[in-house]
Phi, psi and omega in degrees: 000127179279167187296326183295312177299321181297324179293318180296321177299315180298315179300314181301315182294330179282325183281324187306316180299319180294319178296324179294320179296315184291319186292328183275000184224054179292350177266022178166185009271155175239150180277337182228160178295323181298323178296316182292327177286327177052048175087355179285168187273101176290123185284123183277165170080021179297142182222125180289130180240346176175166181184185180298140179284338182251142174210178181295328174195173185292345177270005182227044185271165184303329186299337183285353174288351186231026181262001178080012183229135174275002177274349173247167183202166169250116181234129184200175181145209186050252182265000184260061176253151005274168174264116185202156178203144180234147180212166184219169179232160182296331182227151176286144178210161177270112180285133178239352177208129176258125182239133178230154177238142180281171185260187192288335186231036181293333181289318180276337179225076180298123181220066181277157174295143183282166176306138180094003175297154189226147167250131183243157171230150182206158171244005176226357179078010180225328182257103192254141177240134180285125177265322183211138172246115191261175179236161178295335183262018175291344175211168186258154177274078173236156188282129170049051178237154181263147175221152178239155173225119181287136181250059188295333179277355181273126178233005184252138177280133178227152175256335179248143178223153181215134174258137183217128175216142182235017174197159177259156179273313187265337188200193179271013180225167179225142173216132174223160180246334185208151173227137176217163177225141168248159181174195183217144177274121181303144174286144180228167174058226185297322178298319179291322179295318176296320180295322178290326177294320179295322178296324187274337182278119181294136179288145176295141181295143180275144181251119181303145182297333185269007176240140180292154180292152180296139181259158172288170180292127181261112185270000185299314180301320181295318178298316179300317179296318180296316179300312180299320180296321181293316183271000000 
């Protein structure tokens, strides 16, 4: 093997890990939550209601997923399984995008959730329905960055949500810094009835601007023909 080919192989081996990270995370990374939300409706009023009792230390507990800062995190694993946290909102809504943020040292210590991690929804905090089943490559091991996961299959409104993982993808641990959801509150009562009426009423056909509007039947030419025929 000549030196030129050997050099190409070395370069390829160095580039492949970085390319793999980028290719597996087309849904990020983003520097800000607003970029990850991309104009979708971020649901307000999220409130932490419970999570795993064990973590790596008291400064890395599940509650820190909801403090609005990527500088804090929930880190656990090893013997502290499962990795989980539950939160709720003032109103039920149909979640359409799950947004998460990585923690401060993910590049040097990759600790992504393993294949089969789950996002659940509930309306009573006890009866849970799976909304999404995830993979370890749903996001990349980079520091304090935002990633999104679209929940296109979800059509049900929930007020409670839960993240659950029982294995790590890169190691025996998991760490995240923030969790958010975007979505919409279903219309109810009169607003829902009006929306349904709008959906069922066919729209009037549009008339192109460069064409005159259709006219009614003009009987004048027929009358003239009849008069000429009679006389």
